[in-house]
N, C-alpha and C positions, 0 to 999 in steps of 0.2 A: 291719505297725505299723514291724516292723525297718526296712522301705522309704521309708516317710514320714519316720523320724526321720535313715535317710541324708539324703533331700532336704534335709529344714528345714536338716539340716548343710550341706550344702553351699549351698543357696542364701544363707542370714545369713549364713555365712560373711564375706560383703564389709559391709561398712556402708552399702554405698549401698542393698542391697536390707533391711537393717532400719531405716531411714529413710523406707523408702517404705512398708513396714509401718505405721509408728510414727503418718506422715503420714495415710495413710488411715483408721488408727483414729480417729485424732483428727476427721478429716473425716465421718465416718461416725458420730462421735458426736456432733456439733456438729447433724449433719442429725435425726438421733433425736433429740435434746432439741427442736429447731425446728418438727417437727411435730409432737411433743407438746404443746407447748406454743403452735400454735395453735387447741388446745381446752382445754388441761385445764392443769394446771402439777403438779410431783411433790410439792408437801405434799400436792396436792386430791386428787393422786392416792392417795396413800398414806392419808389420811381416808373416800376409798372404800373402800379395800381393807377396811380398820378397821369403819369401819363398816355393814360387809354389803353395802355398794348393789351389788356384782358378780352377786353370786346367793349361791344354799346354798351355795356353797363357795369366797364373797368372796375370804377369802385364800391359798388355793391357787391361786388364779385371779394375783391381784395378786403373789405369789411366782414363779409362773413365767412370768410374763411379764416379769417383769425378769430371774430369767435369764436367760431366752431373747436378750433384747434383748443382754442383756451377750456372750452367746456369739456373736454374730451381727455386733458391733462388733467385738469379736477374731480373731472366722473372717474375716470381711473381709480385714483387712490383712492375715493370711498369705497368703489363698488369691490378692489382687490381687500381692504380694510376687514368688511363687510364677507368675503368670501373665507377671510383667515379664521375669523371667528366662528364663523360655521364647521369649518376644519377642525377647531379646537373643543365644541360644543356639541356639534350635531352631525350625521352624515346628511342630511334630508337637504338638498337641494343643494351642496357644493359642487355635483356635475354641471349639472344646469348653469349656475350662476362662474365656473370656472369657466366653460367652454365659452358664455354668453363672452366674457372676457379676452379670453383667447382671441374670438372672432370680433372683438369691437377694434382691441390693438394691433392684431393684422390688419384691419381694414384699414385702421389710421395713418398706418404705417406707410399702405401701399399711396393713399392721401397727399402723402407731407411731398412738397414739389411745388410747379408753378406753370400754368400755361405757355408761358413764353420759354421759362428756363427746363423744363421739361421736370418730368419724377424718379428720382435715382433707384428704385425699386422696382417699376416699369421697365427703366432699360436696362437695368440686372439680368430678368430673366426674360429679353429677346424684345420686347416691344418698344419698338424705337418712338411710335408716337407720339407717346406718353400722355398728359390729359386730352389732347386733341382729338382721340379717339372714342371720347365721350362727351353724350351728347351738351353736361353743363360744368364739363372742364374742369371733372375732379370733384366739384361740390358731392355727387351725389355716392361717392367715398366718403366723404365727413360725415353727412345725414346718418349713412346708411350704418358705421361709427358709433355714433350719441345714439340710435337706438337698440344696437346690441350692447353700449354701457347704461344705458338708461332702464331699458330691460331685466339687466343683470342684476341693477340696484335696488327698483322693485322686489323684482322677484325673491333677492335673496333676505329684504328690509320684513318679506312677509316671513319667511323661514327665520329668520330673528325672533319673532314675537313667537312664533307656535313654538322655537326650540326651548322658551324659559318653562314654559309647563311641558313640558315634554319626556314621557318616561322612559323613553331606549332610546336616549341622547347619551352617547358613548362617554359620558363620566361617572366613574367610580370614586367611592372614598377612598384613599390612600390606604389605610388597614385593611381594609376589604382585597386589597390586591396582595398586603406581604403573605393576606393568608391561604395565598390558591396555594396550590399545592402544585409539587416539579411537574406531576402527572401532567395535570389541567394546564400548564403552561405550554408544556411539550404538543397536546393536542389540539391547540390554540395558541401559537404566540401574538405577541402583539408589539404591537410599536408606539410606546408611552413617553409623556413627558411631564416631569411635575410644572403643577398650576396651581398655586397660594391653598396647598393643603391634598390635593387633585390630584390625578394623572387623567391626564386626556387622551384617550387612542386615536393615532393621526394614523389614518391610511399609506402607508407610504407604498407599499405593492402598486396600487393606485396612481399616484404620483409618477413611480418609477415609469409605469406603463407611458403615463400623458409625456413624459419628458421624452420618451423615446420615441414618440408620436413625432414628437415636435422638433426632433432632431433631424426626422427624416423627413419631414416638411421639409424644411430648413434646405437641404439636401437636393432634395428635388428640385426646388426652386432655381438652386446654385445650377443643377445638372440641366435642367431646361435651357440656363443662357447660354453652356456649352454647346448644347445641342442646336441652339438656333444657330447660331456661331458656324457650327460645322455644317448642317443641315445633313439628308441624308435622303435625300430626294436625287434620283436620276434624270436629265433630261435631253432629249438629242441636241443639237447644237445646227441651230438655223445654218439657213448659208444664203440669209440679209442680213446684213449688221447697216447697220445707221450711218456711213461714212468716217467708221471710227474705227482706227489700227488695231491690230491686237497684238503684232509682232512686236520683239522687244526693243526700245527707246526710250527717250529721257522724257515719256510725256507719260500722261495719266488721265484718266478718264476721270471727271470732276464736276461737281456742282459751281456754275460760274452765274455771280448775282447778274440781274438784269438791268435793262435802263431805270427799270421802274423804280430799282429800289427794293422790289418785296420779293420777287420769284428768281426763280435762276433756271439756268439752263445748262443741259449737262455739253464738257466741250473737252477737249484734250489742254489738257495742264501742262507746260514744262517743269521739269522736275530738277533736284540736282543727282541724284543718284538714277541708276539705270534700273527698269522697268518691265521684271521680266516677262517674257511670249509668252501668251497663251499656248499652252500644249499641244488642243487640238485635241485630246483624249477622246472625246467622246461623254466624256462629263461634263457637261457642261458648268456646274456648281465647282467642283473642284479648281476647273480649267481657273475659273472667276479668283478663286485661292489663291490660285499660284499668282497671278497676273496683283492682286488688289490688294494682298494682306504680309507685308514684308518681315521678313524676321531681320539676325543679327545687329552689330550695330555699326550705323553709316561714320563714315567719317569724319564727321564732322562734329556729330556727339561728344559731349564731355565727360569726364569721368566714368563712371558704369552706366550711361543713358544707353537704352537700347532699346529694340523693336519688339527683346524676348519678355520684358519686363515691362507692360502698360502702367500698372500700381507707378512704380517706382520714377520712370518718363515725366508723369505726371504730374508728380511733385516737384521732382528737377527742373525741370523746364519750368514751370509754375513760379519757381523761386527767384528766376530771373527775372521777372514782372515789376518786380522790386527792387532788388539787388545791383540791376544795371540802368546807367544813366547814360541817354541822349540826347543829344541837340544840333540844331541847325539842321541840315539838310534829311541826315539819319533819322530826326524823327520825324520831317515832315515826312520821311517815304513812309516810318513806322506809323503816322493817324491814317496813309493814305489806307496800307494792308491791314489795319486792325478795322477800319470801315467798309472794306472791299470781302474779306473773308467771312463765311458766315456758317454758324453753326447750325447745322443742319437738321441733324435726326434727337436731337433734343430739345428742342429750343421752337418757336414759334409753330406757325397755322403754316397751311399751303400756301396763300396768300398775303402771309406776313412773316417772310425769314426776318432770323437774327443776326444780324452784325456784330462781332467775338465785343467789341469797342463796348456795348450796351447788354453783354450776357454774365452771371454773373457763374456761372457751372465751371465746376476746377480743369473743365477741357478748353474755353475759353480762356483758363488767365493762364493756361499751359499754353497756349498759342499764343499769345502775346507776350507772354514769356518770350518763347523759341523766334520771335520777332524780333526782339530787344536784340538776344543772341546772333544770330544769324545777320543783323546789320552791324554788330560793335564788331563783329569776327569777319566777316565774308562780304557782307558791303560792297565792299569794291568789285568785288568778283562776279557777283549773282543782280539778277532782274528781279524786281517784284514777283515779276510773274511766277520765277522759277524757285519763287522762295515763296508764295500760295501754293503751289505743285507740291512740293515737298513737306508743308504742311500737312497737306491733305496729304501724304502718305502715312501720318500719325492717326488720323483719323481712323485709318485701315484696323489698329489694333483697339482703339476706342469706343467705334461703332461697325463693327464688321460686317454686320446685316445689314445697315441701311449701305452701308458700301458697293458691298455683294450685291445687293437686288438694285443699284445704280447702273453698278457694269453690268447684269445682266437685262436691264431694260435696256441700256443703250447697244448692247452687242445683239436683239431683237432674241432672247432669252427670258422675257419675263415671267412667264406661265413656270420656270422650273423651279424656282422660290417664291414668286409673287411678286406686289410689289407695293407696298404700304408708302400710304400718302404722310409724309412729311414737310418742314420746313422749307417752304421755296421754292417747293414742288410744282403749284401754281392750280388752277382751279380742276384741271383735268387728273391732279396726281401723279404726273407722267413728265413732268418738264417743257410740254409740249409736243415731243413725241408721240 
């Protein structure tokens, strides 16, 4: 402990490192908030915690989640400041501290979310079940992140103390560098910067390689999402189906809330726009995409809202929740819709589905805004059932993997893509099928 305190005093004696720590804390804090806000809000998270939505130990889970998040944010600033100090004054320990920092912050990023509303980065790489696949519902990610950051801080602190008496640290007097011959410089180019009369050699080549590796890693995460959506496996088209049509019609296969209010069944839901027929090409996954993943701009969509731009559609539909005011019978229908339509693929558990009325994710906000818009403009033309079926069409562009899994399950092709359990799927994970 004394070693750590001495190291922290050494590092934070200079305002430069205090500013770095504060900047990292603010940055990681904002990133944590942004990732959480992609699926829920802080008031919604606290309400879920109080209501027992996080399980038997809901309150304990929520408190632990908050405390570990704050510790991660604080430790990230301290650890990064130590790493920068080591970069400037010594090469020893920088690789391990930097690796632990990146590992800790990456794990922390995946740990932002909640068991009810899901985790944004999990859904981004195609894992629609979110925290429900983990025994501690995401807390293990928090603890692992803390372990990385604590290890980085302790290890880096020891290296700081060692570097104070180090003869090999890369700090050389300014006059010595000026006396170096051009030939020597040409033989071993250095990347350096001035700091109080000294020049600290900064290993830019290593940083550049690390940056490229980080970009490649992020690219792989994004690519995995696309591949999860498209799928690459072929499967045989089974002759047995579960009483659900595949011909073109104004219906779609969608989860419907059961009478218990906690699970769903897969049913034919009426829609407003026509659903393409199953082409029966022999590739069950490709056929499912034709049926379940919509494209183009439906006639009722305002402005530039279309199936081809999921993010823009999510933002534009979501804006209507606050900008449109309805009353009377339309308000009653709206209340029925948002308490019946479920947020299956990022929220809740197999036997605890979440209605969009109490979900804080942006997709739930988009569905609520869409219902207000449709009731205001087309409420006299379409029933609640048709509006729910049409809303599920937009689910296909926001959660393609989950939608395809449910369709393949309902049509007897579960083995093609598999079927991950999700909110409302029931204890068997198969909607009772």
